[in-house]
N, C-alpha and C positions, 0 to 999 in steps of 0.2 A: 486692027487689033482690039480687041476688048480690054479694058484697063481696070475694069470693076475689082477684079480679082488680083489687082498688083499687090505683092508681097510688101513692098514699101508704104503702102496706105495701111497695113494692119500694125498700128503704133499704140503703146500704152498712154499716150500722150504725157509722157515723161514722169509716169507715177512709178516709183519704185516697185521693184518684184515683191519685196515683203510686204509693202502695204496693199498691194493690189491682191496677194493671196490671202490676207488677214481680212480684208474686205469682202473677198469672194467666199471665204470660209464662213464669217458672220453672216453674210447676207444668205447663205444656203440654210445655216441653223435657226436664223429668225424667221424665215418664211413660212407660210402655211405647210409645204411639204415637211420642211425641218421638223417643225412642230408635231404634225401627225406623227411623224416616225418615232420622234422622242415618246410620245404618248403610248404608242403600239409597243414600244420596247419596255417600258414601265410597266404597261398592263400585263405584259408576259412575265417579267420579274415577279409582280404580285401574283399572278396566277400560280407560279410554280412554286413561290416561296410559302404561299398561303397566309399572307400576310405583309403587311408594307414594311415593317423593320426586321423581319427575319433574314434577310441577306446580310444585315449588319450585324448579327448576332455572334458571329465568331470574333469579332473585334470587340464588341462592348459587353459581351455575356461574360466571359472569364474574369473580368477585373470586378464585376458585380457581385459573382459567386463567392470570392474569398474574403 
């Protein structure tokens, strides 16, 4: 019997689940695919808003108008 896929060998080396998930999330955001996805998302918002600060206008616009 091949033991290479033995479930007992799939351990997290005693890393707490919360710390493991935080590290995986940060690794996904900091890597090249995460940065590329963030840039494309920002470019989409920029394009649809026709400017970099237009999406924030509902929050900072009314206080400046009064």
